[in-house]
Biopython code that builds the backbone (N, CA, C, O; Angstrom):
import numpy as np
from Bio.PDB.StructureBuilder import StructureBuilder

atoms = [
    (1, "MET", "N", (42.468, 29.246, 6.531)),
    (1, "MET", "CA", (41.587, 30.018, 5.673)),
    (1, "MET", "C", (41.937, 29.746, 4.219)),
    (1, "MET", "O", (43.104, 29.580, 3.866)),
    (2, "LYS", "N", (40.925, 29.704, 3.399)),
    (2, "LYS", "CA", (41.178, 29.438, 1.987)),
    (2, "LYS", "C", (41.800, 30.673, 1.325)),
    (2, "LYS", "O", (41.658, 31.797, 1.808)),
    (3, "LYS", "N", (42.487, 30.431, 0.214)),
    (3, "LYS", "CA", (43.095, 31.539, -0.513)),
    (3, "LYS", "C", (42.006, 32.411, -1.108)),
    (3, "LYS", "O", (41.055, 31.911, -1.708)),
    (4, "MET", "N", (42.148, 33.713, -0.939)),
    (4, "MET", "CA", (41.218, 34.650, -1.547)),
    (4, "MET", "C", (41.957, 35.936, -1.836)),
    (4, "MET", "O", (43.012, 36.200, -1.260)),
    (5, "LYS", "N", (41.413, 36.721, -2.714)),
    (5, "LYS", "CA", (42.000, 38.006, -3.070)),
    (5, "LYS", "C", (41.697, 39.019, -1.966)),
    (5, "LYS", "O", (40.765, 38.835, -1.184)),
    (6, "LEU", "N", (42.490, 40.086, -1.910)),
    (6, "LEU", "CA", (42.349, 41.094, -0.867)),
    (6, "LEU", "C", (40.939, 41.676, -0.831)),
    (6, "LEU", "O", (40.382, 41.870, 0.250)),
    (7, "LYS", "N", (40.356, 41.955, -1.991)),
    (7, "LYS", "CA", (39.005, 42.525, -2.022)),
    (7, "LYS", "C", (38.019, 41.597, -1.320)),
    (7, "LYS", "O", (37.192, 42.046, -0.526)),
    (8, "ASP", "N", (38.108, 40.308, -1.616)),
    (8, "ASP", "CA", (37.217, 39.330, -0.985)),
    (8, "ASP", "C", (37.495, 39.210, 0.515)),
    (8, "ASP", "O", (36.568, 39.105, 1.318)),
    (9, "ALA", "N", (38.760, 39.227, 0.880)),
    (9, "ALA", "CA", (39.125, 39.144, 2.301)),
    (9, "ALA", "C", (38.636, 40.378, 3.051)),
    (9, "ALA", "O", (38.163, 40.271, 4.183)),
    (10, "GLY", "N", (38.748, 41.550, 2.425)),
    (10, "GLY", "CA", (38.256, 42.777, 3.051)),
    (10, "GLY", "C", (36.761, 42.737, 3.263)),
    (10, "GLY", "O", (36.265, 43.158, 4.308)),
    (11, "GLU", "N", (36.036, 42.231, 2.272)),
    (11, "GLU", "CA", (34.585, 42.101, 2.407)),
    (11, "GLU", "C", (34.238, 41.102, 3.506)),
    (11, "GLU", "O", (33.312, 41.328, 4.286)),
    (12, "ARG", "N", (34.980, 40.000, 3.567)),
    (12, "ARG", "CA", (34.738, 39.009, 4.624)),
    (12, "ARG", "C", (35.015, 39.610, 5.998)),
    (12, "ARG", "O", (34.254, 39.391, 6.940)),
    (13, "ALA", "N", (36.097, 40.362, 6.111)),
    (13, "ALA", "CA", (36.451, 40.984, 7.388)),
    (13, "ALA", "C", (35.334, 41.904, 7.873)),
    (13, "ALA", "O", (35.061, 41.979, 9.071)),
    (14, "CYS", "N", (34.698, 42.595, 6.950)),
    (14, "CYS", "CA", (33.646, 43.546, 7.308)),
    (14, "CYS", "C", (32.352, 42.870, 7.756)),
    (14, "CYS", "O", (31.392, 43.551, 8.117)),
    (15, "GLN", "N", (32.319, 41.566, 7.736)),
    (15, "GLN", "CA", (31.180, 40.848, 8.299)),
    (15, "GLN", "C", (31.278, 40.743, 9.818)),
    (15, "GLN", "O", (30.330, 40.335, 10.489)),
    (16, "GLU", "N", (32.435, 41.118, 10.345)),
    (16, "GLU", "CA", (32.620, 41.091, 11.798)),
    (16, "GLU", "C", (31.784, 42.193, 12.455)),
    (16, "GLU", "O", (31.328, 43.120, 11.786)),
    (17, "GLN", "N", (31.593, 42.082, 13.758)),
    (17, "GLN", "CA", (30.726, 42.999, 14.501)),
    (17, "GLN", "C", (31.270, 44.426, 14.619)),
    (17, "GLN", "O", (30.501, 45.387, 14.588)),
    (18, "THR", "N", (32.578, 44.563, 14.753)),
    (18, "THR", "CA", (33.182, 45.882, 14.958)),
    (18, "THR", "C", (34.365, 46.076, 14.016)),
    (18, "THR", "O", (34.880, 45.120, 13.436)),
    (19, "LEU", "N", (34.780, 47.316, 13.877)),
    (19, "LEU", "CA", (35.954, 47.608, 13.050)),
    (19, "LEU", "C", (37.196, 46.946, 13.632)),
    (19, "LEU", "O", (38.033, 46.435, 12.888)),
    (20, "VAL", "N", (37.322, 46.950, 14.948)),
    (20, "VAL", "CA", (38.475, 46.287, 15.574)),
    (20, "VAL", "C", (38.483, 44.798, 15.226)),
    (20, "VAL", "O", (39.531, 44.237, 14.906)),
    (21, "ASP", "N", (37.326, 44.170, 15.288)),
    (21, "ASP", "CA", (37.249, 42.748, 14.925)),
    (21, "ASP", "C", (37.563, 42.535, 13.451)),
    (21, "ASP", "O", (38.214, 41.555, 13.089)),
    (22, "ALA", "N", (37.109, 43.441, 12.605)),
    (22, "ALA", "CA", (37.396, 43.338, 11.170)),
    (22, "ALA", "C", (38.896, 43.466, 10.909)),
    (22, "ALA", "O", (39.458, 42.716, 10.111)),
    (23, "LEU", "N", (39.535, 44.409, 11.579)),
    (23, "LEU", "CA", (40.982, 44.589, 11.409)),
    (23, "LEU", "C", (41.748, 43.388, 11.963)),
    (23, "LEU", "O", (42.767, 42.982, 11.404)),
    (24, "THR", "N", (41.259, 42.832, 13.046)),
    (24, "THR", "CA", (41.885, 41.631, 13.607)),
    (24, "THR", "C", (41.769, 40.468, 12.624)),
    (24, "THR", "O", (42.728, 39.726, 12.414)),
    (25, "TRP", "N", (40.589, 40.314, 12.026)),
    (25, "TRP", "CA", (40.383, 39.231, 11.063)),
    (25, "TRP", "C", (41.351, 39.363, 9.889)),
    (25, "TRP", "O", (41.969, 38.381, 9.480)),
    (26, "ILE", "N", (41.484, 40.579, 9.344)),
    (26, "ILE", "CA", (42.366, 40.768, 8.185)),
    (26, "ILE", "C", (43.834, 40.591, 8.580)),
    (26, "ILE", "O", (44.643, 40.145, 7.766)),
    (27, "ALA", "N", (44.185, 40.938, 9.825)),
    (27, "ALA", "CA", (45.565, 40.748, 10.289)),
    (27, "ALA", "C", (45.906, 39.264, 10.357)),
    (27, "ALA", "O", (47.006, 38.860, 9.978)),
    (28, "VAL", "N", (44.973, 38.455, 10.836)),
    (28, "VAL", "CA", (45.198, 37.006, 10.876)),
    (28, "VAL", "C", (45.312, 36.468, 9.451)),
    (28, "VAL", "O", (46.188, 35.654, 9.155)),
    (29, "TRP", "N", (44.424, 36.926, 8.575)),
    (29, "TRP", "CA", (44.454, 36.485, 7.170)),
    (29, "TRP", "C", (45.809, 36.810, 6.530)),
    (29, "TRP", "O", (46.406, 35.958, 5.872)),
    (30, "GLU", "N", (46.285, 38.030, 6.723)),
    (30, "GLU", "CA", (47.569, 38.440, 6.129)),
    (30, "GLU", "C", (48.728, 37.703, 6.777)),
    (30, "GLU", "O", (49.688, 37.344, 6.094)),
    (31, "SER", "N", (48.658, 37.471, 8.081)),
    (31, "SER", "CA", (49.723, 36.723, 8.763)),
    (31, "SER", "C", (49.834, 35.313, 8.216)),
    (31, "SER", "O", (50.937, 34.816, 7.991)),
    (32, "GLU", "N", (48.697, 34.666, 8.002)),
    (32, "GLU", "CA", (48.719, 33.310, 7.444)),
    (32, "GLU", "C", (49.318, 33.295, 6.038)),
    (32, "GLU", "O", (50.034, 32.360, 5.681)),
    (33, "ARG", "N", (49.028, 34.325, 5.240)),
    (33, "ARG", "CA", (49.607, 34.418, 3.899)),
    (33, "ARG", "C", (51.121, 34.585, 3.984)),
    (33, "ARG", "O", (51.869, 33.915, 3.272)),
    (34, "ALA", "N", (51.565, 35.488, 4.862)),
    (34, "ALA", "CA", (52.997, 35.762, 4.996)),
    (34, "ALA", "C", (53.749, 34.551, 5.554)),
    (34, "ALA", "O", (54.867, 34.263, 5.127)),
    (35, "ILE", "N", (53.145, 33.851, 6.497)),
    (35, "ILE", "CA", (53.786, 32.660, 7.066)),
    (35, "ILE", "C", (53.940, 31.583, 5.989)),
    (35, "ILE", "O", (54.985, 30.938, 5.901)),
    (36, "ALA", "N", (52.912, 31.391, 5.180)),
    (36, "ALA", "CA", (53.006, 30.406, 4.088)),
    (36, "ALA", "C", (54.103, 30.800, 3.110)),
    (36, "ALA", "O", (54.842, 29.944, 2.624)),
    (37, "GLN", "N", (54.213, 32.100, 2.818)),
    (37, "GLN", "CA", (55.252, 32.579, 1.906)),
    (37, "GLN", "C", (56.641, 32.329, 2.508)),
    (37, "GLN", "O", (57.550, 31.891, 1.803)),
    (38, "ALA", "N", (56.805, 32.602, 3.798)),
    (38, "ALA", "CA", (58.090, 32.387, 4.465)),
    (38, "ALA", "C", (58.437, 30.895, 4.494)),
    (38, "ALA", "O", (59.594, 30.517, 4.307)),
    (39, "LYS", "N", (57.432, 30.058, 4.729)),
    (39, "LYS", "CA", (57.665, 28.610, 4.741)),
    (39, "LYS", "C", (58.116, 28.127, 3.366)),
    (39, "LYS", "O", (59.040, 27.320, 3.258)),
    (40, "ASP", "N", (57.459, 28.624, 2.316)),
    (40, "ASP", "CA", (57.874, 28.253, 0.959)),
    (40, "ASP", "C", (59.320, 28.665, 0.699)),
    (40, "ASP", "O", (60.084, 27.909, 0.099)),
    (41, "PHE", "N", (59.695, 29.859, 1.148)),
    (41, "PHE", "CA", (61.077, 30.313, 0.974)),
    (41, "PHE", "C", (62.042, 29.396, 1.724)),
    (41, "PHE", "O", (63.087, 29.017, 1.195)),
    (42, "TYR", "N", (61.688, 29.045, 2.951)),
    (42, "TYR", "CA", (62.540, 28.172, 3.753)),
    (42, "TYR", "C", (62.739, 26.820, 3.067)),
    (42, "TYR", "O", (63.837, 26.263, 3.075)),
    (43, "LEU", "N", (61.665, 26.306, 2.477)),
    (43, "LEU", "CA", (61.737, 24.985, 1.854)),
    (43, "LEU", "C", (62.382, 25.001, 0.469)),
    (43, "LEU", "O", (63.047, 24.038, 0.086)),
    (44, "THR", "N", (62.190, 26.082, -0.280)),
    (44, "THR", "CA", (62.663, 26.107, -1.669)),
    (44, "THR", "C", (63.817, 27.056, -1.924)),
    (44, "THR", "O", (64.582, 26.860, -2.868)),
    (45, "GLY", "N", (63.953, 28.082, -1.096)),
    (45, "GLY", "CA", (64.964, 29.101, -1.331)),
    (45, "GLY", "C", (64.559, 30.122, -2.373)),
    (45, "GLY", "O", (65.331, 31.029, -2.685)),
    (46, "VAL", "N", (63.351, 29.986, -2.920)),
    (46, "VAL", "CA", (62.853, 30.915, -3.935)),
    (46, "VAL", "C", (62.281, 32.145, -3.237)),
    (46, "VAL", "O", (61.396, 32.048, -2.387)),
    (47, "ARG", "N", (62.806, 33.289, -3.619)),
    (47, "ARG", "CA", (62.365, 34.545, -3.008)),
    (47, "ARG", "C", (61.201, 35.124, -3.803)),
    (47, "ARG", "O", (61.334, 35.410, -4.993)),
    (48, "THR", "N", (60.072, 35.292, -3.145)),
    (48, "THR", "CA", (58.901, 35.845, -3.819)),
    (48, "THR", "C", (58.419, 37.129, -3.165)),
    (48, "THR", "O", (57.448, 37.729, -3.626)),
    (49, "GLY", "N", (59.078, 37.557, -2.106)),
    (49, "GLY", "CA", (58.672, 38.774, -1.411)),
    (49, "GLY", "C", (59.127, 40.023, -2.145)),
    (49, "GLY", "O", (59.911, 39.964, -3.093)),
    (50, "SER", "N", (58.618, 41.145, -1.685)),
    (50, "SER", "CA", (59.042, 42.417, -2.281)),
    (50, "SER", "C", (60.529, 42.635, -2.003)),
    (50, "SER", "O", (61.063, 42.110, -1.027)),
    (51, "ASP", "N", (61.174, 43.383, -2.832)),
    (51, "ASP", "CA", (62.613, 43.660, -2.694)),
    (51, "ASP", "C", (63.438, 42.382, -2.619)),
    (51, "ASP", "O", (64.478, 42.344, -1.961)),
    (52, "ASP", "N", (62.964, 41.324, -3.304)),
    (52, "ASP", "CA", (63.661, 40.040, -3.363)),
    (52, "ASP", "C", (63.831, 39.404, -1.979)),
    (52, "ASP", "O", (64.803, 38.695, -1.722)),
    (53, "ALA", "N", (62.864, 39.674, -1.096)),
    (53, "ALA", "CA", (62.909, 39.102, 0.249)),
    (53, "ALA", "C", (62.336, 37.690, 0.237)),
    (53, "ALA", "O", (61.664, 37.289, -0.713)),
    (54, "GLY", "N", (62.604, 36.955, 1.288)),
    (54, "GLY", "CA", (62.050, 35.614, 1.423)),
    (54, "GLY", "C", (60.569, 35.646, 1.766)),
    (54, "GLY", "O", (59.849, 34.674, 1.540)),
    (55, "TRP", "N", (60.121, 36.770, 2.314)),
    (55, "TRP", "CA", (58.704, 36.950, 2.631)),
    (55, "TRP", "C", (58.449, 38.434, 2.852)),
    (55, "TRP", "O", (59.386, 39.209, 3.046)),
    (56, "ASP", "N", (57.193, 38.823, 2.823)),
    (56, "ASP", "CA", (56.829, 40.214, 3.078)),
    (56, "ASP", "C", (55.431, 40.261, 3.679)),
    (56, "ASP", "O", (54.717, 39.258, 3.711)),
    (57, "THR", "N", (55.063, 41.419, 4.146)),
    (57, "THR", "CA", (53.711, 41.620, 4.667)),
    (57, "THR", "C", (53.117, 42.868, 4.025)),
    (57, "THR", "O", (53.829, 43.758, 3.559)),
    (58, "CYS", "N", (51.809, 42.901, 4.019)),
    (58, "CYS", "CA", (51.074, 44.018, 3.421)),
    (58, "CYS", "C", (50.013, 44.532, 4.402)),
    (58, "CYS", "O", (48.887, 44.820, 3.996)),
    (59, "PHE", "N", (50.359, 44.648, 5.671)),
    (59, "PHE", "CA", (49.377, 45.038, 6.675)),
    (59, "PHE", "C", (48.761, 46.398, 6.377)),
    (59, "PHE", "O", (47.547, 46.562, 6.501)),
    (60, "ARG", "N", (49.560, 47.358, 5.994)),
    (60, "ARG", "CA", (49.020, 48.706, 5.717)),
    (60, "ARG", "C", (47.972, 48.652, 4.601)),
    (60, "ARG", "O", (46.904, 49.253, 4.714)),
    (61, "VAL", "N", (48.284, 47.935, 3.538)),
    (61, "VAL", "CA", (47.348, 47.803, 2.417)),
    (61, "VAL", "C", (46.084, 47.080, 2.882)),
    (61, "VAL", "O", (44.975, 47.485, 2.535)),
    (62, "CYS", "N", (46.246, 46.021, 3.657)),
    (62, "CYS", "CA", (45.096, 45.263, 4.163)),
    (62, "CYS", "C", (44.220, 46.123, 5.067)),
    (62, "CYS", "O", (42.997, 46.142, 4.923)),
    (63, "PHE", "N", (44.852, 46.837, 6.001)),
    (63, "PHE", "CA", (44.079, 47.674, 6.924)),
    (63, "PHE", "C", (43.357, 48.786, 6.170)),
    (63, "PHE", "O", (42.204, 49.095, 6.471)),
    (64, "SER", "N", (44.028, 49.383, 5.197)),
    (64, "SER", "CA", (43.388, 50.435, 4.388)),
    (64, "SER", "C", (42.185, 49.895, 3.638)),
    (64, "SER", "O", (41.146, 50.552, 3.566)),
    (65, "ALA", "N", (42.320, 48.698, 3.076)),
    (65, "ALA", "CA", (41.216, 48.088, 2.326)),
    (65, "ALA", "C", (40.020, 47.823, 3.240)),
    (65, "ALA", "O", (38.877, 48.075, 2.861)),
    (66, "VAL", "N", (40.287, 47.318, 4.436)),
    (66, "VAL", "CA", (39.195, 47.043, 5.372)),
    (66, "VAL", "C", (38.543, 48.343, 5.826)),
    (66, "VAL", "O", (37.317, 48.425, 5.890)),
    (67, "MET", "N", (39.330, 49.344, 6.137)),
    (67, "MET", "CA", (38.756, 50.608, 6.605)),
    (67, "MET", "C", (37.908, 51.266, 5.519)),
    (67, "MET", "O", (36.865, 51.850, 5.814)),
    (68, "GLU", "N", (38.346, 51.174, 4.280)),
    (68, "GLU", "CA", (37.560, 51.724, 3.172)),
    (68, "GLU", "C", (36.258, 50.945, 3.003)),
    (68, "GLU", "O", (35.187, 51.535, 2.866)),
    (69, "ALA", "N", (36.357, 49.616, 3.013)),
    (69, "ALA", "CA", (35.162, 48.782, 2.879)),
    (69, "ALA", "C", (34.218, 48.990, 4.063)),
    (69, "ALA", "O", (32.998, 49.006, 3.897)),
    (70, "TRP", "N", (34.786, 49.149, 5.251)),
    (70, "TRP", "CA", (33.976, 49.350, 6.451)),
    (70, "TRP", "C", (33.156, 50.630, 6.341)),
    (70, "TRP", "O", (31.991, 50.662, 6.738)),
    (71, "SER", "N", (33.760, 51.677, 5.807)),
    (71, "SER", "CA", (33.081, 52.976, 5.743)),
    (71, "SER", "C", (31.930, 52.976, 4.727)),
    (71, "SER", "O", (31.059, 53.844, 4.778)),
    (72, "THR", "N", (31.928, 52.010, 3.813)),
    (72, "THR", "CA", (30.872, 51.982, 2.798)),
    (72, "THR", "C", (29.909, 50.820, 2.977)),
    (72, "THR", "O", (28.974, 50.669, 2.190)),
    (73, "ARG", "N", (30.120, 49.999, 3.994)),
    (73, "ARG", "CA", (29.263, 48.823, 4.159)),
    (73, "ARG", "C", (27.864, 49.218, 4.626)),
    (73, "ARG", "O", (27.672, 50.251, 5.268)),
    (74, "VAL", "N", (26.921, 48.392, 4.298)),
    (74, "VAL", "CA", (25.542, 48.588, 4.718)),
    (74, "VAL", "C", (25.366, 47.791, 6.007)),
    (74, "VAL", "O", (25.574, 46.578, 6.023)),
    (75, "GLN", "N", (24.993, 48.456, 7.063)),
    (75, "GLN", "CA", (24.784, 47.775, 8.326)),
    (75, "GLN", "C", (23.391, 47.185, 8.384)),
    (75, "GLN", "O", (22.402, 47.836, 8.045)),
    (76, "ILE", "N", (23.336, 45.952, 8.817)),
    (76, "ILE", "CA", (22.048, 45.246, 8.886)),
    (76, "ILE", "C", (21.538, 45.256, 10.307)),
    (76, "ILE", "O", (20.467, 44.715, 10.582)),
]
sb = StructureBuilder()
sb.init_structure("model")
sb.init_model(0)
sb.init_chain("A")
sb.init_seg("    ")
for serial, (resi, resn, name, xyz) in enumerate(atoms, 1):
    if name == "N":
        sb.init_residue(resn, " ", resi, " ")
    sb.init_atom(name, np.array(xyz, "f"), 0.0, 1.0, " ", f" {name:<3s}", serial, name[0])
structure = sb.get_structure()
């Protein structure tokens, strides 16, 4: 998946048929981001995660963003 900001990813996730599918889409998106961050740490040793970690995840923030966007989306 191409790099995109959380707002754009949340909007993309809400194109899925159900909320479960939307949450699954955002979970895959966030996992790919976190894996890339962990790989960069492994290769460079540069810590970019929160609390000076080698990697981090933001699942709660992602799920909250999707649920908020889902509740306001216009169903076609």
